[in-house]
C-alpha positions as CSV (number, residue, x, y, z in Angstrom):
1,X,0.0,0.0,0.0
2,X,1.3,3.4,-0.9
3,X,2.7,5.2,2.2
4,X,3.3,1.9,4.1
5,X,6.5,1.9,6.0
6,X,8.4,-0.1,8.5
7,X,11.4,0.3,10.8
8,X,13.9,-2.6,10.7
9,X,17.0,-3.2,12.7
10,X,19.1,-1.9,9.8
11,X,17.0,1.2,8.9
12,X,13.6,2.0,7.4
13,X,11.6,1.6,4.1
14,X,8.6,3.4,2.8
15,X,6.3,2.4,-0.2
16,X,6.3,5.4,-2.7
17,X,4.2,3.8,-5.4
18,X,2.9,0.5,-6.5
19,X,0.8,-1.0,-9.2
20,X,0.2,-4.2,-11.2
21,X,3.6,-5.9,-11.4
22,X,5.8,-3.3,-9.5
23,X,6.5,-1.5,-6.2
24,X,8.7,1.4,-5.6
25,X,10.3,1.9,-2.1
26,X,12.6,4.5,-0.4
27,X,15.1,2.6,1.7
28,X,17.4,4.1,4.3
29,X,20.2,1.9,5.7
30,X,21.8,3.1,8.9
31,X,25.6,3.5,9.2
32,X,27.5,0.2,9.7
33,X,24.3,-1.8,9.0
34,X,23.2,-4.4,6.4
35,X,20.1,-6.1,5.2
36,X,19.8,-9.9,5.2
37,X,21.5,-11.9,2.5
38,X,18.3,-13.0,0.6
39,X,16.6,-14.1,-2.6
40,X,13.0,-13.5,-4.0
41,X,11.1,-16.0,-5.9
42,X,8.7,-13.6,-7.7
43,X,10.5,-10.3,-8.2
44,X,13.6,-8.6,-9.6
45,X,14.9,-5.4,-8.1
46,X,16.6,-2.3,-9.5
47,X,18.3,0.0,-7.0
48,X,19.2,3.6,-7.6
49,X,21.6,5.0,-5.0
50,X,20.5,8.4,-4.0
51,X,23.0,9.3,-1.2
52,X,25.8,7.5,0.6
53,X,27.9,4.5,-0.6
54,X,26.7,0.9,-0.9
55,X,28.8,-2.2,-0.9
56,X,26.2,-4.6,-2.2
57,X,26.8,-8.4,-2.2
58,X,25.2,-9.9,-5.4
59,X,25.4,-13.6,-5.9
60,X,28.6,-13.7,-3.7
61,X,30.3,-10.8,-5.5
62,X,30.8,-7.3,-3.9
63,X,29.6,-4.3,-6.1
64,X,30.5,-0.8,-4.8
65,X,28.1,2.1,-5.7
66,X,27.5,5.6,-4.8
67,X,25.0,8.4,-5.6
68,X,23.6,8.1,-9.2
69,X,24.7,4.5,-9.6
70,X,22.2,1.7,-10.3
71,X,22.3,-2.0,-9.4
72,X,20.2,-4.8,-11.0
73,X,19.1,-7.9,-9.1
74,X,17.5,-10.7,-11.1
75,X,14.8,-13.0,-9.8
76,X,16.2,-15.6,-7.5
77,X,19.7,-13.9,-7.3
78,X,21.1,-13.8,-3.7
79,X,21.7,-10.3,-2.6
80,X,22.4,-7.9,0.3
81,X,22.8,-4.1,0.7
82,X,25.7,-3.1,3.1
83,X,26.4,0.4,4.4
84,X,29.9,0.4,5.8
85,X,30.0,4.1,6.0
86,X,29.5,6.7,8.8
87,X,26.5,8.3,7.0
88,X,23.1,6.9,6.1
89,X,22.6,5.2,2.8
90,X,19.5,6.1,0.8
91,X,18.3,4.2,-2.2
92,X,15.1,3.9,-4.3
93,X,14.2,0.3,-5.0
94,X,12.0,-0.6,-7.9
95,X,10.6,-4.1,-7.6
96,X,9.2,-5.8,-10.7
97,X,7.4,-9.2,-10.9
98,X,4.2,-11.1,-10.6
99,X,4.3,-10.6,-6.8
100,X,5.9,-7.9,-4.7
101,X,4.7,-8.8,-1.2
102,X,7.0,-8.5,1.9
103,X,6.7,-12.3,2.4
104,X,8.6,-13.0,-0.9
105,X,11.9,-13.1,1.1
106,X,14.1,-16.1,1.7
107,X,16.8,-15.1,4.2
108,X,20.0,-17.0,3.6
109,X,21.9,-15.0,6.4
110,X,20.7,-12.5,8.8
111,X,22.6,-10.4,11.4
112,X,19.4,-10.1,13.6
113,X,18.4,-13.8,13.9
114,X,15.3,-13.4,11.5
115,X,14.1,-16.2,9.3
116,X,11.9,-16.0,6.2
C-alpha cells in the first residue's frame, strides 16, 4: 500500500508507489548496517543509490556504488545491501514481478536472527 512503512534493525523503508507488477520503495540503511542476504522467488529489483555509498553483495560478488549508480538484481539472485560508511545510505528500489509482497523473502543469512 502506498505510504506503508516499517522500521527494521538496519533502517527503514517506505512504499512510494505500486501497481500491477511493480512496487517502488525508499530505503534508508543506517551507518554500519546491512540487510539480510536474501533471494526473492517472484520479483527482480533495480536499485538507484540516492546518497551515501553501498557495498552490495550480489550472488557472492561485492559491487560498490555511490550516488547516481544503479544495481540490477534478477529474480532468484542472492543479494544484500551493506552500508559500511558513517553516513546513512539512501536508495530507491523498484521491484518488478508477478508478486511484490513482503513475504517473498528467503533469508540466507541475517545479522538479527530473523528467518523468512
